[in-house]
C-alpha positions in Angstrom: 0.0 0.0 0.0 1.4 3.4 -1.0 2.1 5.9 1.7 0.0 9.0 2.0 1.5 12.1 0.3 3.7 14.2 2.5 4.1 18.0 2.3 7.1 19.3 0.4 8.6 22.5 -0.8 7.9 23.8 -4.4 10.6 22.5 -6.7 10.0 23.4 -10.3 11.6 21.5 -13.2 11.7 21.7 -17.0 13.5 18.5 -17.7 11.4 17.7 -20.8 13.2 20.5 -22.6 16.4 18.5 -22.7 14.8 16.2 -25.2 14.6 18.9 -27.8 11.9 20.3 -30.0 11.4 17.1 -32.1 9.4 15.6 -29.2 6.7 18.2 -28.7 4.9 21.3 -30.1 4.3 24.5 -28.1 0.5 25.2 -28.0 -1.9 27.8 -26.7 -4.5 26.8 -24.1 -8.2 27.4 -24.9 -9.7 30.6 -23.5 -12.8 29.5 -21.5 -15.8 31.7 -20.8 -16.1 30.6 -17.2 -13.9 29.1 -14.4 -15.7 27.4 -11.5 -13.4 25.3 -9.3 -15.1 21.9 -8.7 -12.3 19.8 -7.2 -8.9 20.8 -5.7 -6.6 18.0 -4.5 -5.2 19.8 -1.5 -3.1 16.9 -0.2 -1.2 16.5 -3.4 -1.0 20.2 -3.9 0.8 20.2 -0.5 3.0 17.4 -1.6 4.4 19.4 -4.5 4.6 22.8 -2.7 1.5 24.3 -4.3 -0.9 24.0 -1.4 -0.7 27.7 -0.4 -2.1 28.9 -3.7 -5.2 31.0 -3.1 -8.4 30.4 -5.2 -7.5 33.2 -7.7 -3.9 31.9 -8.3 -5.2 28.3 -8.5 -7.6 29.1 -11.3 -5.0 31.3 -13.0 -2.6 28.4 -13.2 -5.0 25.5 -13.7 -7.8 27.1 -15.6 -6.1 29.9 -17.6 -2.7 28.1 -17.6 -0.5 30.9 -16.6 3.0 29.3 -16.2 4.2 28.2 -12.9 7.4 30.0 -11.8 10.6 28.2 -12.9 8.8 25.5 -14.9 7.7 25.4 -18.5 7.2 28.8 -20.1 4.5 27.5 -22.4 2.4 24.3 -22.7 3.8 21.5 -24.8 1.7 18.9 -26.8 3.7 15.7 -26.9 4.2 13.7 -30.1 3.4 10.0 -30.1 1.7 7.3 -32.2 0.1 4.1 -30.9 -1.9 1.0 -31.5 -5.6 1.6 -30.8 -7.4 -1.7 -30.4 -4.5 -3.3 -32.1 -4.7 -1.0 -35.2 -1.6 1.3 -35.6 -2.4 5.0 -35.8 0.3 7.5 -36.7 -2.2 10.4 -36.6 -2.4 10.8 -32.8 -0.6 12.8 -30.1 -1.8 15.1 -27.3 -5.0 16.0 -29.0 -7.0 17.6 -26.1 -4.3 18.0 -23.5 -0.7 19.2 -23.0 2.2 19.1 -20.6 1.8 22.2 -18.5 4.5 22.0 -15.9 7.1 19.7 -14.2 8.2 19.6 -10.6 9.5 17.3 -7.9 7.9 15.9 -4.8 9.5 15.1 -1.5 10.6 11.7 -2.8 12.7 13.3 -5.6 10.3 12.0 -8.2 9.9 14.1 -11.4 6.2 14.8 -11.7 4.3 16.2 -14.6 1.2 18.3 -14.5 -0.8 17.4 -17.7 -4.2 18.4 -18.9 -7.3 17.0 -20.4 -9.8 19.2 -22.1 -7.5 22.2 -22.4 -8.2 22.9 -26.1 -7.1 22.0 -29.6 -3.5 21.1 -30.6 -1.9 20.0 -33.9 -3.1 16.5 -33.1 -6.8 17.2 -32.4 -7.8 16.1 -35.9 -11.6 16.8 -36.0 -12.0 17.0 -32.2 -12.8 20.1 -30.2 -10.1 19.5 -27.6 -12.6 19.7 -24.8 -13.7 17.5 -21.9 -17.2 17.0 -20.6 -17.8 17.8 -16.9 -19.1 14.3 -16.4 -15.9 12.9 -17.9 -13.9 15.0 -15.4 -16.1 13.9 -12.5 -15.6 10.2 -13.5 -11.9 10.6 -13.7 -11.7 12.2 -10.2 -13.7 9.3 -8.8 -11.6 6.7 -10.5 -8.2 8.1 -9.5 -9.3 8.6 -5.9 -10.6 5.1 -5.6 -7.6 3.6 -7.2 -5.2 5.5 -5.0 -7.1 4.3 -1.9 -6.6 0.7 -3.2 -2.9 1.2 -3.6 -2.9 1.1 -7.4 -0.1 3.1 -9.1 -2.3 5.8 -10.7 -2.2 9.4 -11.8 -3.8 11.9 -9.4 -6.6 14.2 -10.4 -5.2 17.5 -9.3 -7.8 20.0 -10.4 -11.2 20.1 -12.0 -12.6 23.4 -13.2 -15.9 23.8 -15.0 -15.5 26.0 -18.0 -18.9 27.2 -19.1 -19.2 25.7 -22.6 -22.0 23.6 -24.1 -20.5 20.4 -25.7 -22.2 18.0 -28.0 -21.3 14.3 -27.6 -22.8 11.1 -29.0 -22.5 9.2 -25.7 -24.0 11.8 -23.4 -27.2 13.8 -23.5 -26.3 17.0 -25.4 -25.5 19.8 -24.9 -23.5 18.9 -21.9 -21.3 20.9 -19.6 -17.5 21.4 -20.1 -14.5 21.2 -17.9 -10.7 21.1 -17.8 -8.9 18.5 -15.8 -5.3 18.7 -14.5 -3.5 15.4 -13.7 -0.4 14.9 -11.6 1.6 12.1 -13.1 5.0 10.4 -12.7 5.9 11.2 -16.3 4.0 12.0 -19.5 5.9 9.5 -21.6 3.9 6.7 -23.3 4.9 3.6 -25.2 3.5 5.4 -28.2 6.3 8.0 -28.0 8.8 5.2 -28.8 6.6 3.8 -31.5 6.5 7.2 -33.3 10.3 7.4 -33.3 10.7 3.8 -34.5 8.1 4.6 -37.3 10.4 7.4 -38.5 13.5 5.3 -37.9 14.8 8.0 -35.6 17.5 6.1 -33.8 19.0 9.2 -32.3 15.6 10.2 -30.9 15.1 6.7 -29.5 18.4 6.9 -27.7 17.6 10.3 -26.3 14.2 9.3 -25.1 15.6 6.1 -23.6 18.3 8.0 -21.7 15.7 10.6 -20.5 13.5 7.9 -19.1 16.4 6.1 -17.3 17.8 9.3 -15.9 14.7 11.3 -15.0 12.2 8.6 -14.2 14.2 5.6 -12.9 17.2 7.4 -11.3 19.8 5.5 -13.4 22.6 6.7 -15.6 21.7 6.8 -19.3 23.8 5.6 -22.1 25.5 2.3 -22.7 24.7 -0.6 -24.9 22.4 -2.0 -22.3 20.2 1.1 -21.9 17.3 -0.2 -24.0 17.2 -3.5 -22.2 17.4 -1.8 -18.8 14.5 0.5 -19.7 12.5 -2.4 -21.0 13.1 -4.3 -17.8 11.7 -1.4 -15.7 8.6 -1.3 -17.9 8.1 -5.1 -17.8 8.3 -5.2 -14.0 6.1 -2.1 -13.5 3.4 -3.0 -16.0 3.2 -6.6 -14.6 2.6 -5.1 -11.2 0.0 -2.7 -12.7 -1.9 -5.5 -14.3 -2.0 -7.5 -11.1 -3.1 -4.5 -9.1 -6.1 -4.0 -11.5 -7.2 -7.6 -10.9 -6.9 -7.3 -7.1 -8.8 -4.0 -7.2 -11.5 -5.4 -9.5 -10.8 -2.6 -11.9 -11.3 -2.5 -15.7 -9.5 0.3 -17.4 -11.4 -0.1 -20.7 -8.9 1.3 -23.2 -5.4 -0.2 -22.8 -4.0 1.0 -26.1 -0.3 1.4 -26.4 -0.6 5.2 -26.3 -2.4 4.8 -22.9 0.5 2.9 -21.2 3.0 5.1 -19.4 6.6 3.9 -19.2 6.5 4.3 -15.5 3.6 1.9 -15.4 1.4 4.5 -13.8 -2.2 4.1 -14.8 -3.9 7.1 -16.3 -6.5 8.4 -18.8 -9.8 7.1 -17.5 -12.6 7.0 -20.0 -15.1 4.1 -20.0 -13.7 2.5 -16.8 -15.7 0.2 -14.6 -15.3 -1.7 -11.4 -16.3 -5.3 -11.9 -19.2 -6.4 -9.6 -17.8 -9.9 -9.4 -14.8 -11.9 -10.6 -16.0 -12.2 -14.2 -13.0 -12.4 -16.6 -15.2 -11.4 -19.5 -16.5 -8.2 -17.9 -15.8 -5.2 -20.2 -15.9 -1.5 -19.5 -16.3 0.0 -22.9 -19.5 -0.5 -24.9 -17.4 -0.3 -28.1 -15.1 -3.2 -27.0 -17.3 -5.7 -28.7 -14.6 -8.4 -28.8 -13.7 -8.0 -25.1 -10.1 -7.2 -26.0 -9.7 -5.2 -22.8 -12.0 -7.3 -20.6 -11.2 -7.7 -16.9 -9.5 -11.0 -17.2 -7.5 -10.0 -20.4 -5.9 -6.9 -19.1 -2.5 -8.6 -18.3 -2.5 -10.0 -21.9 -3.4 -6.6 -23.3 -0.7 -4.7 -21.3 1.9 -7.4 -22.2 1.0 -6.9 -25.9 1.7 -3.2 -25.5 5.0 -3.8 -23.9 6.0 -6.0 -26.8 5.4 -3.0 -29.0 7.9 -1.1 -26.9 10.4 -3.9 -27.4 9.8 -3.8 -31.2 10.4 -0.1 -31.2 13.6 -0.4 -29.3 15.0 -2.9 -31.8 16.2 0.0 -33.9 18.9 0.8 -31.3 19.9 -2.6 -30.0 20.1 -6.3 -31.0 16.9 -8.1 -30.5 18.7 -10.7 -28.4 19.3 -8.1 -25.7 15.6 -7.4 -25.4 14.4 -11.0 -25.2 15.5 -11.7 -21.6 13.6 -8.8 -19.9 10.6 -9.2 -22.2 10.4 -13.0 -21.4 10.1 -12.3 -17.7 6.6 -10.6 -17.9 4.7 -13.8 -17.0 7.0 -14.5 -14.1 6.7 -11.0 -12.7 2.9 -11.0 -13.3 2.4 -14.2 -11.4 4.5 -13.0 -8.5 2.7 -9.6 -8.5 -0.7 -11.3 -8.5 0.1 -13.3 -5.4 1.4 -10.2 -3.7 -1.6 -8.1 -4.8 -4.2 -10.7 -3.7 -2.6 -11.4 -0.3 -2.0 -7.7 0.2 -5.6 -6.9 -0.5 -6.6 -9.7 1.9 -4.2 -8.3 4.5 -2.3 -11.5 5.5 1.4 -12.1 6.0 3.4 -14.2 3.6 4.4 -17.8 4.3 6.2 -20.0 1.8 6.2 -19.4 -1.9 4.1 -22.6 -2.4 1.6 -21.7 0.4 1.2 -18.1 -0.9 0.5 -19.4 -4.4 -2.0 -21.9 -3.1 -3.9 -19.2 -1.2 -3.9 -16.9 -4.2 -5.3 -19.6 -6.4 -7.9 -20.5 -3.8 -9.0 -16.8 -3.7 -9.4 -16.7 -7.5 -11.3 -20.0 -7.5 -13.7 -18.9 -4.8 -14.4 -15.5 -6.4 -14.8 -16.9 -9.9 -17.0 -19.8 -9.1 -19.2 -18.1 -6.6 -19.5 -14.6 -8.3 -19.7 -13.1 -4.8 -19.5 -9.3 -4.7 -15.7 -8.4 -4.9 -16.1 -5.5 -2.6 -18.1 -7.6 -0.1 -15.5 -10.4 -0.1 -12.5 -8.2 0.5 -14.4 -6.3 3.2 -15.6 -9.4 5.0 -12.2 -11.2 5.0 -9.7 -8.3 5.6 -7.0 -9.8 7.8 -7.8 -13.3 6.6 -10.6 -13.9 9.2 -14.3 -13.4 9.1 -15.1 -10.4 11.2 -18.9 -10.8 11.8 -22.1 -11.7 10.1 -22.4 -10.9 6.4 -25.0 -11.2 3.7 -22.6 -13.4 1.9 -22.1 -16.0 4.6 -24.1 -18.6 2.7 -21.7 -18.2 -0.2 -18.7 -18.5 2.0 -20.1 -21.8 3.2 -20.4 -23.1 -0.3 -18.1 -25.7 -1.9 -16.6 -22.9 -4.1 -14.9 -21.4 -1.0 -13.8 -24.7 0.7 -10.3 -24.5 -0.7 -10.0 -20.9 0.4 -11.2 -21.6 3.9 -8.6 -24.4 4.2 -5.7 -22.3 2.9 -6.4 -19.0 4.7 -6.5 -20.7 8.1 -2.8 -21.1 7.9 -2.1 -17.4 7.5 -1.8 -14.7 10.1 -3.3 -11.1 9.8 -0.7 -8.6 8.7 -2.9 -5.4 9.1 -4.5 -3.5 11.8 -8.3 -3.5 11.9 -8.9 -0.8 14.5 -10.0 1.9 12.0 -13.7 2.7 12.3 -14.2 1.8 8.7 -14.0 -1.9 9.5 -17.1 -1.6 11.7 -19.2 -0.2 8.8 -22.1 -2.3 7.6 -21.2 -1.9 3.9 -17.9 -1.7 2.1 -16.8 1.3 0.1 -17.4 0.6 -3.6 -17.5 2.4 -6.9 -19.9 0.5 -9.2 -21.4 2.3 -12.2 -24.9 2.7 -10.6 -23.4 4.8 -7.8 -21.4 6.9 -10.3 -24.6 7.7 -12.2 -26.3 8.5 -8.9 -23.5 10.9 -8.0 -23.7 12.6 -11.4 -27.5 13.0 -11.5 -27.9 15.8 -8.9 -24.9 17.6 -10.4 -26.6 17.5 -13.8 -30.1 18.3 -12.5 -29.5 21.0 -9.9 -25.8 21.6 -9.6 -25.8 19.7 -6.3 -22.2 18.5 -5.5 -23.0 17.1 -2.1 -22.9 13.4 -3.1 -19.7 13.9 -5.0 -18.0 15.6 -2.0 -19.3 13.0 0.4 -18.0 10.2 -1.8 -14.5 11.7 -2.0 -14.5 11.9 1.8 -15.7 8.3 2.0 -13.0 7.0 -0.4 -10.3 8.8 1.5 -11.5 7.3 4.8 -11.4 3.9 3.1 -7.8 4.6 1.9 -6.8 5.5 5.5 -8.2 2.2 6.7 -6.4 0.3 4.0 -3.1 1.9 4.9 
């Protein structure tokens, strides 16, 4: 479980400029008719030294995009390509967002402030470069819940309603507009490497590889082994990310190669869903007719994207150097799955064989019983039943017999003294609740359910830590 963010001084950066102008395009942000602050992530603002900004300054930076002192002088739309549902697309890039600023947190990590819905760029094609308010609300809810669950995710930093009427095919139109600012550990996607390989830009590939190793992973760039070292980091990180999705019950929905960050930090939440039960075929996007990015296929999808990174890096190194790290994905994923499932359960580790047996028993019980995932993890936190549950009949079924046998050998590894564990119901984020939170916002500009849900999620996160 990730630690809570800690306050830090403001430390601006502009490291992206070292890559050179072949990697981005300077752009102008949209001028919006209105700026109404709807969400401010104070705890992460404190963590990067921006917590003391008053309301006027906050809107000035994150609604009008006046530069932060010492960081980027102008927004940059990054260039990248990518596979979208396995079809290569060379006509994409930052189409409704840009890199606004860079800074460091108290852990020395280089962080990017990027946008969504900030206006058109050279890569907008026929899009308006805007974001619906509902889309922004959904992203805030997704990132807050994922952070509480310990998933490596971007943070929703700011959401400002912008006063435009947008027309969308998948929402009742016209609908309200917004601009979102994300805080991320890098803005570099696998698709950035794919673009350079597409143009056979070997010098660019080396520069980007060295930038990632130096700025994102704290290693020295250069050397014949640099591409393999970078690939190793991405393999390990994305294997952990895929496993964390499974333990969280989360379905991203659009795991295209331009949506995979080289730091393995999950981001860009569109048609996401939480799975009600352990259903490998559960999909988030209505347009994912083939189930390419279904709940149980996310590891396969992410691995496929990582293969595209390896294929892109072939231009700078012999393929034999890339095979060893790439071949370890399945091994890392299996180990990460065991760690993620036992970590979500809250039990200590025993032997490798016993840990694996318990993880397999968890999956079997969840898959065969189709019990509510949120209910199961809530009822069994610490590896022991904590009281009567609506699911007690399911837990007594044959589907859970292997789990009951295995879990009895394990000891709790978490404290259960937080008041959350005495609640009647677990904290969840199923689609019906998301729609219920949005309805009063759309109907009468009532944000009380949204604000209450953020508080509930953060309380849940405290209990999980």
